[in-house]
N, CA, C and O atoms as a Maestro MAE file, in Angstrom:
{
 s_m_m2io_version
 :::
 2.0.0
}

f_m_ct {
 s_m_title
 :::
 protein
 m_atom[328] {
  # First column is atom index #
  i_m_mmod_type
  r_m_x_coord
  r_m_y_coord
  r_m_z_coord
  i_m_residue_number
  s_m_chain_name
  s_m_pdb_residue_name
  s_m_pdb_atom_name
  i_m_atomic_number
  :::
  1 25 0.870 -1.176 -0.010 1 A "MET " " N  " 7
  2 3 -0.044 0.050 -0.014 1 A "MET " " CA " 6
  3 2 0.847 1.248 0.036 1 A "MET " " C  " 6
  4 15 0.590 2.213 -0.683 1 A "MET " " O  " 8
  5 25 1.915 1.249 0.867 2 A "GLU " " N  " 7
  6 3 2.768 2.439 0.907 2 A "GLU " " CA " 6
  7 2 3.444 2.698 -0.432 2 A "GLU " " C  " 6
  8 15 3.507 3.833 -0.905 2 A "GLU " " O  " 8
  9 25 3.961 1.597 -1.050 3 A "THR " " N  " 7
  10 3 4.658 1.718 -2.341 3 A "THR " " CA " 6
  11 2 3.684 2.246 -3.421 3 A "THR " " C  " 6
  12 15 4.078 3.075 -4.241 3 A "THR " " O  " 8
  13 25 2.430 1.782 -3.431 4 A "GLY " " N  " 7
  14 3 1.519 2.253 -4.357 4 A "GLY " " CA " 6
  15 2 1.173 3.762 -4.216 4 A "GLY " " C  " 6
  16 15 1.022 4.494 -5.193 4 A "GLY " " O  " 8
  17 25 1.055 4.181 -2.895 5 A "LEU " " N  " 7
  18 3 0.792 5.585 -2.654 5 A "LEU " " CA " 6
  19 2 2.038 6.469 -3.014 5 A "LEU " " C  " 6
  20 15 1.906 7.610 -3.457 5 A "LEU " " O  " 8
  21 25 3.235 5.886 -2.800 6 A "MET " " N  " 7
  22 3 4.381 6.695 -3.136 6 A "MET " " CA " 6
  23 2 4.543 6.819 -4.702 6 A "MET " " C  " 6
  24 15 5.023 7.840 -5.194 6 A "MET " " O  " 8
  25 25 4.157 5.823 -5.416 7 A "MET " " N  " 7
  26 3 4.294 5.912 -6.828 7 A "MET " " CA " 6
  27 2 3.043 6.488 -7.603 7 A "MET " " C  " 6
  28 15 3.071 6.682 -8.818 7 A "MET " " O  " 8
  29 25 2.002 6.733 -6.852 8 A "MET " " N  " 7
  30 3 0.809 7.268 -7.441 8 A "MET " " CA " 6
  31 2 1.055 8.595 -8.168 8 A "MET " " C  " 6
  32 15 0.557 8.735 -9.285 8 A "MET " " O  " 8
  33 25 1.748 9.536 -7.651 9 A "PRO " " N  " 7
  34 3 1.977 10.788 -8.415 9 A "PRO " " CA " 6
  35 2 2.668 10.550 -9.711 9 A "PRO " " C  " 6
  36 15 2.418 11.280 -10.670 9 A "PRO " " O  " 8
  37 25 3.547 9.543 -9.799 10 A "MET " " N  " 7
  38 3 4.251 9.178 -11.055 10 A "MET " " CA " 6
  39 2 3.181 8.696 -12.107 10 A "MET " " C  " 6
  40 15 3.231 9.089 -13.272 10 A "MET " " O  " 8
  41 25 2.281 7.892 -11.685 11 A "ALA " " N  " 7
  42 3 1.263 7.423 -12.596 11 A "ALA " " CA " 6
  43 2 0.324 8.522 -13.083 11 A "ALA " " C  " 6
  44 15 -0.092 8.555 -14.241 11 A "ALA " " O  " 8
  45 25 0.007 9.428 -12.138 12 A "LEU " " N  " 7
  46 3 -0.871 10.531 -12.446 12 A "LEU " " CA " 6
  47 2 -0.132 11.560 -13.445 12 A "LEU " " C  " 6
  48 15 -0.754 12.094 -14.364 12 A "LEU " " O  " 8
  49 25 1.116 11.780 -13.227 13 A "VAL " " N  " 7
  50 3 1.871 12.658 -14.148 13 A "VAL " " CA " 6
  51 2 1.974 11.980 -15.550 13 A "VAL " " C  " 6
  52 15 1.817 12.657 -16.565 13 A "VAL " " O  " 8
  53 25 2.217 10.746 -15.602 14 A "THR " " N  " 7
  54 3 2.292 10.008 -16.903 14 A "THR " " CA " 6
  55 2 0.957 10.138 -17.630 14 A "THR " " C  " 6
  56 15 0.914 10.451 -18.820 14 A "THR " " O  " 8
  57 25 -0.138 9.891 -16.894 15 A "GLY " " N  " 7
  58 3 -1.454 10.032 -17.488 15 A "GLY " " CA " 6
  59 2 -1.800 11.398 -17.889 15 A "GLY " " C  " 6
  60 15 -2.527 11.598 -18.862 15 A "GLY " " O  " 8
  61 25 -1.300 12.365 -17.169 16 A "PHE " " N  " 7
  62 3 -1.548 13.807 -17.591 16 A "PHE " " CA " 6
  63 2 -0.778 14.169 -18.777 16 A "PHE " " C  " 6
  64 15 -1.257 14.944 -19.604 16 A "PHE " " O  " 8
  65 25 0.467 13.622 -18.925 17 A "MET " " N  " 7
  66 3 1.321 13.956 -20.064 17 A "MET " " CA " 6
  67 2 0.872 13.345 -21.341 17 A "MET " " C  " 6
  68 15 1.155 13.908 -22.398 17 A "MET " " O  " 8
  69 25 0.187 12.227 -21.329 18 A "MET " " N  " 7
  70 3 -0.194 11.501 -22.568 18 A "MET " " CA " 6
  71 2 -1.027 12.352 -23.513 18 A "MET " " C  " 6
  72 15 -0.679 12.399 -24.693 18 A "MET " " O  " 8
  73 25 -2.101 13.033 -23.103 19 A "PRO " " N  " 7
  74 3 -2.795 13.892 -24.043 19 A "PRO " " CA " 6
  75 2 -1.998 15.099 -24.540 19 A "PRO " " C  " 6
  76 15 -2.150 15.583 -25.662 19 A "PRO " " O  " 8
  77 25 -1.151 15.542 -23.637 20 A "ILE " " N  " 7
  78 3 -0.322 16.721 -23.980 20 A "ILE " " CA " 6
  79 2 0.702 16.338 -25.076 20 A "ILE " " C  " 6
  80 15 0.959 17.092 -26.015 20 A "ILE " " O  " 8
  81 25 1.302 15.061 -24.895 21 A "SER " " N  " 7
  82 3 2.224 14.692 -25.872 21 A "SER " " CA " 6
  83 2 1.495 14.295 -27.230 21 A "SER " " C  " 6
  84 15 2.120 14.306 -28.291 21 A "SER " " O  " 8
  85 25 0.250 13.971 -27.166 22 A "GLY " " N  " 7
  86 3 -0.475 13.782 -28.356 22 A "GLY " " CA " 6
  87 2 -0.708 14.986 -29.197 22 A "GLY " " C  " 6
  88 15 -0.628 14.958 -30.425 22 A "GLY " " O  " 8
  89 25 -1.009 16.083 -28.473 23 A "LYS " " N  " 7
  90 3 -1.093 17.419 -29.135 23 A "LYS " " CA " 6
  91 2 0.246 17.919 -29.657 23 A "LYS " " C  " 6
  92 15 0.308 18.533 -30.723 23 A "LYS " " O  " 8
  93 25 1.299 17.664 -28.925 24 A "LEU " " N  " 7
  94 3 2.609 18.051 -29.421 24 A "LEU " " CA " 6
  95 2 3.104 17.172 -30.561 24 A "LEU " " C  " 6
  96 15 3.880 17.601 -31.414 24 A "LEU " " O  " 8
  97 25 2.637 15.943 -30.549 25 A "PHE " " N  " 7
  98 3 2.959 15.047 -31.647 25 A "PHE " " CA " 6
  99 2 2.409 15.538 -32.962 25 A "PHE " " C  " 6
  100 15 3.090 15.471 -33.985 25 A "PHE " " O  " 8
  101 25 1.157 16.043 -32.951 26 A "ASP " " N  " 7
  102 3 0.581 16.630 -34.169 26 A "ASP " " CA " 6
  103 2 1.406 17.795 -34.668 26 A "ASP " " C  " 6
  104 15 1.500 18.015 -35.876 26 A "ASP " " O  " 8
  105 25 1.999 18.537 -33.767 27 A "LYS " " N  " 7
  106 3 2.696 19.786 -34.130 27 A "LYS " " CA " 6
  107 2 4.167 19.482 -34.567 27 A "LYS " " C  " 6
  108 15 4.649 20.006 -35.571 27 A "LYS " " O  " 8
  109 25 4.847 18.628 -33.786 28 A "PHE " " N  " 7
  110 3 6.357 18.463 -33.962 28 A "PHE " " CA " 6
  111 2 6.741 17.084 -34.509 28 A "PHE " " C  " 6
  112 15 7.867 16.923 -34.978 28 A "PHE " " O  " 8
  113 25 5.841 16.071 -34.468 29 A "GLY " " N  " 7
  114 3 6.246 14.753 -34.866 29 A "GLY " " CA " 6
  115 2 6.925 13.983 -33.742 29 A "GLY " " C  " 6
  116 15 7.254 14.547 -32.698 29 A "GLY " " O  " 8
  117 25 7.132 12.689 -33.967 30 A "ALA " " N  " 7
  118 3 7.528 11.738 -32.989 30 A "ALA " " CA " 6
  119 2 9.047 11.899 -32.604 30 A "ALA " " C  " 6
  120 15 9.405 11.692 -31.444 30 A "ALA " " O  " 8
  121 25 9.894 12.251 -33.537 31 A "PHE " " N  " 7
  122 3 11.281 12.326 -33.368 31 A "PHE " " CA " 6
  123 2 11.698 13.161 -32.203 31 A "PHE " " C  " 6
  124 15 12.323 12.663 -31.266 31 A "PHE " " O  " 8
  125 25 11.353 14.461 -32.245 32 A "TRP " " N  " 7
  126 3 11.837 15.345 -31.245 32 A "TRP " " CA " 6
  127 2 11.149 15.079 -29.802 32 A "TRP " " C  " 6
  128 15 11.768 15.281 -28.758 32 A "TRP " " O  " 8
  129 25 9.959 14.661 -29.832 33 A "LEU " " N  " 7
  130 3 9.323 14.258 -28.578 33 A "LEU " " CA " 6
  131 2 9.982 13.099 -27.930 33 A "LEU " " C  " 6
  132 15 10.145 13.041 -26.711 33 A "LEU " " O  " 8
  133 25 10.396 12.082 -28.845 34 A "GLY " " N  " 7
  134 3 11.037 10.923 -28.353 34 A "GLY " " CA " 6
  135 2 12.422 11.219 -27.797 34 A "GLY " " C  " 6
  136 15 12.809 10.684 -26.758 34 A "GLY " " O  " 8
  137 25 13.187 12.095 -28.512 35 A "ILE " " N  " 7
  138 3 14.417 12.487 -28.041 35 A "ILE " " CA " 6
  139 2 14.452 13.245 -26.679 35 A "ILE " " C  " 6
  140 15 15.245 12.976 -25.777 35 A "ILE " " O  " 8
  141 25 13.532 14.197 -26.633 36 A "ILE " " N  " 7
  142 3 13.443 15.061 -25.464 36 A "ILE " " CA " 6
  143 2 12.946 14.197 -24.264 36 A "ILE " " C  " 6
  144 15 13.527 14.278 -23.182 36 A "ILE " " O  " 8
  145 25 11.910 13.397 -24.438 37 A "GLY " " N  " 7
  146 3 11.334 12.577 -23.415 37 A "GLY " " CA " 6
  147 2 12.359 11.495 -22.979 37 A "GLY " " C  " 6
  148 15 12.525 11.277 -21.779 37 A "GLY " " O  " 8
  149 25 12.982 10.878 -23.836 38 A "MET " " N  " 7
  150 3 13.938 9.771 -23.378 38 A "MET " " CA " 6
  151 2 15.204 10.410 -22.757 38 A "MET " " C  " 6
  152 15 15.851 9.789 -21.913 38 A "MET " " O  " 8
  153 25 15.565 11.662 -23.176 39 A "SER " " N  " 7
  154 3 16.673 12.334 -22.542 39 A "SER " " CA " 6
  155 2 16.340 12.649 -21.073 39 A "SER " " C  " 6
  156 15 17.183 12.473 -20.194 39 A "SER " " O  " 8
  157 25 15.062 13.132 -20.802 40 A "ILE " " N  " 7
  158 3 14.679 13.315 -19.463 40 A "ILE " " CA " 6
  159 2 14.714 12.000 -18.638 40 A "ILE " " C  " 6
  160 15 15.128 11.984 -17.478 40 A "ILE " " O  " 8
  161 25 14.276 10.933 -19.267 41 A "VAL " " N  " 7
  162 3 14.231 9.636 -18.562 41 A "VAL " " CA " 6
  163 2 15.648 9.177 -18.249 41 A "VAL " " C  " 6
  164 15 15.903 8.673 -17.155 41 A "VAL " " O  " 8
  165 25 16.552 9.339 -19.167 42 A "VAL " " N  " 7
  166 3 17.968 8.887 -18.980 42 A "VAL " " CA " 6
  167 2 18.569 9.689 -17.848 42 A "VAL " " C  " 6
  168 15 19.163 9.118 -16.933 42 A "VAL " " O  " 8
  169 25 18.432 10.957 -17.891 43 A "VAL " " N  " 7
  170 3 19.109 11.822 -16.896 43 A "VAL " " CA " 6
  171 2 18.565 11.582 -15.522 43 A "VAL " " C  " 6
  172 15 19.348 11.467 -14.579 43 A "VAL " " O  " 8
  173 25 17.229 11.496 -15.348 44 A "VAL " " N  " 7
  174 3 16.629 11.262 -14.049 44 A "VAL " " CA " 6
  175 2 16.968 9.872 -13.608 44 A "VAL " " C  " 6
  176 15 17.326 9.688 -12.444 44 A "VAL " " O  " 8
  177 25 16.876 8.834 -14.499 45 A "THR " " N  " 7
  178 3 17.242 7.517 -14.117 45 A "THR " " CA " 6
  179 2 18.702 7.365 -13.586 45 A "THR " " C  " 6
  180 15 18.996 6.631 -12.642 45 A "THR " " O  " 8
  181 25 19.581 8.126 -14.281 46 A "TYR " " N  " 7
  182 3 20.899 8.106 -13.713 46 A "TYR " " CA " 6
  183 2 21.012 8.794 -12.354 46 A "TYR " " C  " 6
  184 15 21.761 8.352 -11.482 46 A "TYR " " O  " 8
  185 25 20.251 9.893 -12.185 47 A "TYR " " N  " 7
  186 3 20.184 10.584 -10.923 47 A "TYR " " CA " 6
  187 2 19.768 9.614 -9.792 47 A "TYR " " C  " 6
  188 15 20.169 9.817 -8.646 47 A "TYR " " O  " 8
  189 25 18.986 8.584 -10.086 48 A "LEU " " N  " 7
  190 3 18.510 7.643 -9.057 48 A "LEU " " CA " 6
  191 2 19.637 6.903 -8.392 48 A "LEU " " C  " 6
  192 15 19.431 6.296 -7.341 48 A "LEU " " O  " 8
  193 25 20.816 6.930 -8.962 49 A "HIS " " N  " 7
  194 3 21.885 6.185 -8.223 49 A "HIS " " CA " 6
  195 2 22.354 6.935 -6.964 49 A "HIS " " C  " 6
  196 15 23.065 6.357 -6.142 49 A "HIS " " O  " 8
  197 25 21.968 8.216 -6.797 50 A "THR " " N  " 7
  198 3 22.319 8.921 -5.598 50 A "THR " " CA " 6
  199 2 21.377 8.610 -4.405 50 A "THR " " C  " 6
  200 15 21.617 9.113 -3.308 50 A "THR " " O  " 8
  201 25 20.381 7.848 -4.581 51 A "LEU " " N  " 7
  202 3 19.457 7.540 -3.483 51 A "LEU " " CA " 6
  203 2 20.168 6.764 -2.400 51 A "LEU " " C  " 6
  204 15 21.090 5.977 -2.615 51 A "LEU " " O  " 8
  205 25 19.653 7.056 -1.201 52 A "SER " " N  " 7
  206 3 20.231 6.250 -0.001 52 A "SER " " CA " 6
  207 2 19.014 5.987 0.865 52 A "SER " " C  " 6
  208 15 17.888 6.333 0.507 52 A "SER " " O  " 8
  209 25 19.261 5.370 2.012 53 A "LEU " " N  " 7
  210 3 18.324 5.165 2.991 53 A "LEU " " CA " 6
  211 2 17.792 6.369 3.643 53 A "LEU " " C  " 6
  212 15 16.746 6.342 4.291 53 A "LEU " " O  " 8
  213 25 18.548 7.490 3.469 54 A "ASP " " N  " 7
  214 3 18.134 8.784 4.120 54 A "ASP " " CA " 6
  215 2 17.319 9.696 3.115 54 A "ASP " " C  " 6
  216 15 16.943 10.821 3.443 54 A "ASP " " O  " 8
  217 25 17.089 9.185 1.964 55 A "THR " " N  " 7
  218 3 16.313 9.922 0.951 55 A "THR " " CA " 6
  219 2 14.866 10.032 1.358 55 A "THR " " C  " 6
  220 15 14.206 9.027 1.625 55 A "THR " " O  " 8
  221 25 14.381 11.235 1.405 56 A "SER " " N  " 7
  222 3 13.000 11.496 1.901 56 A "SER " " CA " 6
  223 2 11.940 10.953 0.913 56 A "SER " " C  " 6
  224 15 12.175 10.800 -0.286 56 A "SER " " O  " 8
  225 25 10.832 10.692 1.465 57 A "TYR " " N  " 7
  226 3 9.641 10.180 0.700 57 A "TYR " " CA " 6
  227 2 9.310 11.175 -0.378 57 A "TYR " " C  " 6
  228 15 9.213 10.804 -1.548 57 A "TYR " " O  " 8
  229 25 9.135 12.420 -0.021 58 A "ARG " " N  " 7
  230 3 8.693 13.457 -0.976 58 A "ARG " " CA " 6
  231 2 9.795 13.673 -2.092 58 A "ARG " " C  " 6
  232 15 9.475 13.887 -3.261 58 A "ARG " " O  " 8
  233 25 11.075 13.607 -1.681 59 A "HIS " " N  " 7
  234 3 12.177 13.788 -2.710 59 A "HIS " " CA " 6
  235 2 11.991 12.709 -3.784 59 A "HIS " " C  " 6
  236 15 11.978 12.994 -4.982 59 A "HIS " " O  " 8
  237 25 11.844 11.431 -3.306 60 A "LEU " " N  " 7
  238 3 11.632 10.343 -4.190 60 A "LEU " " CA " 6
  239 2 10.413 10.534 -5.097 60 A "LEU " " C  " 6
  240 15 10.504 10.302 -6.302 60 A "LEU " " O  " 8
  241 25 9.334 10.932 -4.563 61 A "GLN " " N  " 7
  242 3 8.157 11.173 -5.358 61 A "GLN " " CA " 6
  243 2 8.444 12.254 -6.421 61 A "GLN " " C  " 6
  244 15 8.055 12.077 -7.576 61 A "GLN " " O  " 8
  245 25 9.079 13.310 -6.080 62 A "ILE " " N  " 7
  246 3 9.353 14.351 -7.014 62 A "ILE " " CA " 6
  247 2 10.300 13.807 -8.142 62 A "ILE " " C  " 6
  248 15 10.057 14.103 -9.312 62 A "ILE " " O  " 8
  249 25 11.305 13.070 -7.837 63 A "ILE " " N  " 7
  250 3 12.221 12.511 -8.835 63 A "ILE " " CA " 6
  251 2 11.433 11.638 -9.736 63 A "ILE " " C  " 6
  252 15 11.593 11.756 -10.951 63 A "ILE " " O  " 8
  253 25 10.571 10.746 -9.243 64 A "LEU " " N  " 7
  254 3 9.819 9.804 -10.064 64 A "LEU " " CA " 6
  255 2 8.827 10.571 -10.877 64 A "LEU " " C  " 6
  256 15 8.488 10.132 -11.976 64 A "LEU " " O  " 8
  257 25 8.328 11.710 -10.399 65 A "SER " " N  " 7
  258 3 7.282 12.425 -11.186 65 A "SER " " CA " 6
  259 2 7.988 13.194 -12.344 65 A "SER " " C  " 6
  260 15 7.420 13.322 -13.429 65 A "SER " " O  " 8
  261 25 9.192 13.690 -12.117 66 A "ILE " " N  " 7
  262 3 9.928 14.216 -13.266 66 A "ILE " " CA " 6
  263 2 10.283 13.189 -14.313 66 A "ILE " " C  " 6
  264 15 10.224 13.444 -15.516 66 A "ILE " " O  " 8
  265 25 10.650 12.031 -13.828 67 A "ARG " " N  " 7
  266 3 10.843 10.915 -14.747 67 A "ARG " " CA " 6
  267 2 9.608 10.574 -15.519 67 A "ARG " " C  " 6
  268 15 9.716 10.277 -16.709 67 A "ARG " " O  " 8
  269 25 8.444 10.596 -14.929 68 A "ALA " " N  " 7
  270 3 7.197 10.375 -15.541 68 A "ALA " " CA " 6
  271 2 6.854 11.349 -16.642 68 A "ALA " " C  " 6
  272 15 6.196 11.009 -17.625 68 A "ALA " " O  " 8
  273 25 7.325 12.589 -16.450 69 A "VAL " " N  " 7
  274 3 7.122 13.559 -17.519 69 A "VAL " " CA " 6
  275 2 7.786 13.078 -18.812 69 A "VAL " " C  " 6
  276 15 7.204 13.146 -19.894 69 A "VAL " " O  " 8
  277 25 8.993 12.600 -18.670 70 A "GLY " " N  " 7
  278 3 9.817 12.138 -19.832 70 A "GLY " " CA " 6
  279 2 9.139 10.906 -20.437 70 A "GLY " " C  " 6
  280 15 9.085 10.782 -21.661 70 A "GLY " " O  " 8
  281 25 8.600 9.958 -19.577 71 A "LEU " " N  " 7
  282 3 8.005 8.814 -20.026 71 A "LEU " " CA " 6
  283 2 6.709 9.100 -20.738 71 A "LEU " " C  " 6
  284 15 6.443 8.507 -21.783 71 A "LEU " " O  " 8
  285 25 5.863 10.019 -20.192 72 A "GLY " " N  " 7
  286 3 4.639 10.454 -20.852 72 A "GLY " " CA " 6
  287 2 4.896 11.183 -22.127 72 A "GLY " " C  " 6
  288 15 4.121 11.058 -23.075 72 A "GLY " " O  " 8
  289 25 5.948 11.936 -22.185 73 A "LEU " " N  " 7
  290 3 6.334 12.701 -23.410 73 A "LEU " " CA " 6
  291 2 6.753 11.754 -24.547 73 A "LEU " " C  " 6
  292 15 6.410 11.983 -25.706 73 A "LEU " " O  " 8
  293 25 7.487 10.704 -24.210 74 A "ALA " " N  " 7
  294 3 8.049 9.876 -25.253 74 A "ALA " " CA " 6
  295 2 7.194 8.640 -25.612 74 A "ALA " " C  " 6
  296 15 7.180 8.244 -26.777 74 A "ALA " " O  " 8
  297 25 6.500 8.034 -24.674 75 A "THR " " N  " 7
  298 3 5.767 6.789 -24.942 75 A "THR " " CA " 6
  299 2 4.689 6.892 -25.961 75 A "THR " " C  " 6
  300 15 4.617 6.041 -26.847 75 A "THR " " O  " 8
  301 25 3.844 7.883 -25.891 76 A "MET " " N  " 7
  302 3 2.744 7.890 -26.833 76 A "MET " " CA " 6
  303 2 3.220 8.161 -28.246 76 A "MET " " C  " 6
  304 15 2.831 7.416 -29.146 76 A "MET " " O  " 8
  305 25 4.022 9.162 -28.501 77 A "PRO " " N  " 7
  306 3 4.437 9.341 -29.923 77 A "PRO " " CA " 6
  307 2 5.301 8.207 -30.467 77 A "PRO " " C  " 6
  308 15 5.244 7.923 -31.663 77 A "PRO " " O  " 8
  309 25 6.066 7.578 -29.659 78 A "LEU " " N  " 7
  310 3 7.006 6.476 -30.164 78 A "LEU " " CA " 6
  311 2 6.167 5.161 -30.436 78 A "LEU " " C  " 6
  312 15 6.595 4.302 -31.207 78 A "LEU " " O  " 8
  313 25 5.012 5.039 -29.807 79 A "THR " " N  " 7
  314 3 4.256 3.725 -29.952 79 A "THR " " CA " 6
  315 2 3.097 4.068 -30.996 79 A "THR " " C  " 6
  316 15 2.400 3.135 -31.395 79 A "THR " " O  " 8
  317 25 2.886 5.212 -31.403 80 A "LEU " " N  " 7
  318 3 1.768 5.569 -32.314 80 A "LEU " " CA " 6
  319 2 2.229 5.230 -33.704 80 A "LEU " " C  " 6
  320 15 3.356 5.542 -34.090 80 A "LEU " " O  " 8
  321 25 1.366 4.594 -34.454 81 A "ARG " " N  " 7
  322 3 1.635 4.261 -35.895 81 A "ARG " " CA " 6
  323 2 0.874 5.333 -36.750 81 A "ARG " " C  " 6
  324 15 -0.313 5.605 -36.569 81 A "ARG " " O  " 8
  325 25 1.624 5.878 -37.639 82 A "GLU " " N  " 7
  326 3 0.921 6.861 -38.595 82 A "GLU " " CA " 6
  327 2 0.296 6.241 -39.733 82 A "GLU " " C  " 6
  328 15 -0.295 6.931 -40.564 82 A "GLU " " O  " 8
  :::
 }
 m_bond[327] {
  # First column is bond index #
  i_m_from
  i_m_to
  i_m_order
  :::
  1 1 2 1
  2 2 3 1
  3 3 4 2
  4 3 5 1
  5 5 6 1
  6 6 7 1
  7 7 8 2
  8 7 9 1
  9 9 10 1
  10 10 11 1
  11 11 12 2
  12 11 13 1
  13 13 14 1
  14 14 15 1
  15 15 16 2
  16 15 17 1
  17 17 18 1
  18 18 19 1
  19 19 20 2
  20 19 21 1
  21 21 22 1
  22 22 23 1
  23 23 24 2
  24 23 25 1
  25 25 26 1
  26 26 27 1
  27 27 28 2
  28 27 29 1
  29 29 30 1
  30 30 31 1
  31 31 32 2
  32 31 33 1
  33 33 34 1
  34 34 35 1
  35 35 36 2
  36 35 37 1
  37 37 38 1
  38 38 39 1
  39 39 40 2
  40 39 41 1
  41 41 42 1
  42 42 43 1
  43 43 44 2
  44 43 45 1
  45 45 46 1
  46 46 47 1
  47 47 48 2
  48 47 49 1
  49 49 50 1
  50 50 51 1
  51 51 52 2
  52 51 53 1
  53 53 54 1
  54 54 55 1
  55 55 56 2
  56 55 57 1
  57 57 58 1
  58 58 59 1
  59 59 60 2
  60 59 61 1
  61 61 62 1
  62 62 63 1
  63 63 64 2
  64 63 65 1
  65 65 66 1
  66 66 67 1
  67 67 68 2
  68 67 69 1
  69 69 70 1
  70 70 71 1
  71 71 72 2
  72 71 73 1
  73 73 74 1
  74 74 75 1
  75 75 76 2
  76 75 77 1
  77 77 78 1
  78 78 79 1
  79 79 80 2
  80 79 81 1
  81 81 82 1
  82 82 83 1
  83 83 84 2
  84 83 85 1
  85 85 86 1
  86 86 87 1
  87 87 88 2
  88 87 89 1
  89 89 90 1
  90 90 91 1
  91 91 92 2
  92 91 93 1
  93 93 94 1
  94 94 95 1
  95 95 96 2
  96 95 97 1
  97 97 98 1
  98 98 99 1
  99 99 100 2
  100 99 101 1
  101 101 102 1
  102 102 103 1
  103 103 104 2
  104 103 105 1
  105 105 106 1
  106 106 107 1
  107 107 108 2
  108 107 109 1
  109 109 110 1
  110 110 111 1
  111 111 112 2
  112 111 113 1
  113 113 114 1
  114 114 115 1
  115 115 116 2
  116 115 117 1
  117 117 118 1
  118 118 119 1
  119 119 120 2
  120 119 121 1
  121 121 122 1
  122 122 123 1
  123 123 124 2
  124 123 125 1
  125 125 126 1
  126 126 127 1
  127 127 128 2
  128 127 129 1
  129 129 130 1
  130 130 131 1
  131 131 132 2
  132 131 133 1
  133 133 134 1
  134 134 135 1
  135 135 136 2
  136 135 137 1
  137 137 138 1
  138 138 139 1
  139 139 140 2
  140 139 141 1
  141 141 142 1
  142 142 143 1
  143 143 144 2
  144 143 145 1
  145 145 146 1
  146 146 147 1
  147 147 148 2
  148 147 149 1
  149 149 150 1
  150 150 151 1
  151 151 152 2
  152 151 153 1
  153 153 154 1
  154 154 155 1
  155 155 156 2
  156 155 157 1
  157 157 158 1
  158 158 159 1
  159 159 160 2
  160 159 161 1
  161 161 162 1
  162 162 163 1
  163 163 164 2
  164 163 165 1
  165 165 166 1
  166 166 167 1
  167 167 168 2
  168 167 169 1
  169 169 170 1
  170 170 171 1
  171 171 172 2
  172 171 173 1
  173 173 174 1
  174 174 175 1
  175 175 176 2
  176 175 177 1
  177 177 178 1
  178 178 179 1
  179 179 180 2
  180 179 181 1
  181 181 182 1
  182 182 183 1
  183 183 184 2
  184 183 185 1
  185 185 186 1
  186 186 187 1
  187 187 188 2
  188 187 189 1
  189 189 190 1
  190 190 191 1
  191 191 192 2
  192 191 193 1
  193 193 194 1
  194 194 195 1
  195 195 196 2
  196 195 197 1
  197 197 198 1
  198 198 199 1
  199 199 200 2
  200 199 201 1
  201 201 202 1
  202 202 203 1
  203 203 204 2
  204 203 205 1
  205 205 206 1
  206 206 207 1
  207 207 208 2
  208 207 209 1
  209 209 210 1
  210 210 211 1
  211 211 212 2
  212 211 213 1
  213 213 214 1
  214 214 215 1
  215 215 216 2
  216 215 217 1
  217 217 218 1
  218 218 219 1
  219 219 220 2
  220 219 221 1
  221 221 222 1
  222 222 223 1
  223 223 224 2
  224 223 225 1
  225 225 226 1
  226 226 227 1
  227 227 228 2
  228 227 229 1
  229 229 230 1
  230 230 231 1
  231 231 232 2
  232 231 233 1
  233 233 234 1
  234 234 235 1
  235 235 236 2
  236 235 237 1
  237 237 238 1
  238 238 239 1
  239 239 240 2
  240 239 241 1
  241 241 242 1
  242 242 243 1
  243 243 244 2
  244 243 245 1
  245 245 246 1
  246 246 247 1
  247 247 248 2
  248 247 249 1
  249 249 250 1
  250 250 251 1
  251 251 252 2
  252 251 253 1
  253 253 254 1
  254 254 255 1
  255 255 256 2
  256 255 257 1
  257 257 258 1
  258 258 259 1
  259 259 260 2
  260 259 261 1
  261 261 262 1
  262 262 263 1
  263 263 264 2
  264 263 265 1
  265 265 266 1
  266 266 267 1
  267 267 268 2
  268 267 269 1
  269 269 270 1
  270 270 271 1
  271 271 272 2
  272 271 273 1
  273 273 274 1
  274 274 275 1
  275 275 276 2
  276 275 277 1
  277 277 278 1
  278 278 279 1
  279 279 280 2
  280 279 281 1
  281 281 282 1
  282 282 283 1
  283 283 284 2
  284 283 285 1
  285 285 286 1
  286 286 287 1
  287 287 288 2
  288 287 289 1
  289 289 290 1
  290 290 291 1
  291 291 292 2
  292 291 293 1
  293 293 294 1
  294 294 295 1
  295 295 296 2
  296 295 297 1
  297 297 298 1
  298 298 299 1
  299 299 300 2
  300 299 301 1
  301 301 302 1
  302 302 303 1
  303 303 304 2
  304 303 305 1
  305 305 306 1
  306 306 307 1
  307 307 308 2
  308 307 309 1
  309 309 310 1
  310 310 311 1
  311 311 312 2
  312 311 313 1
  313 313 314 1
  314 314 315 1
  315 315 316 2
  316 315 317 1
  317 317 318 1
  318 318 319 1
  319 319 320 2
  320 319 321 1
  321 321 322 1
  322 322 323 1
  323 323 324 2
  324 323 325 1
  325 325 326 1
  326 326 327 1
  327 327 328 2
  :::
 }
}
């Protein structure tokens, strides 16, 4: 239950970003959205190596939510077939 509540903001941000990335896809195409989104995911995923047992609950939620922005930005355009 605790893990689900901790990761809930990540799921909400990803769900929020999907329609936004759909609108951006129509304007810019999949390539740039994929590059920008996956760049965010790579940078934030690399940042996760700094976590320790002293990392606060909120800090982890914020990191995962930023990562979810990249996932939401890249996932929809890269999986959509034209």
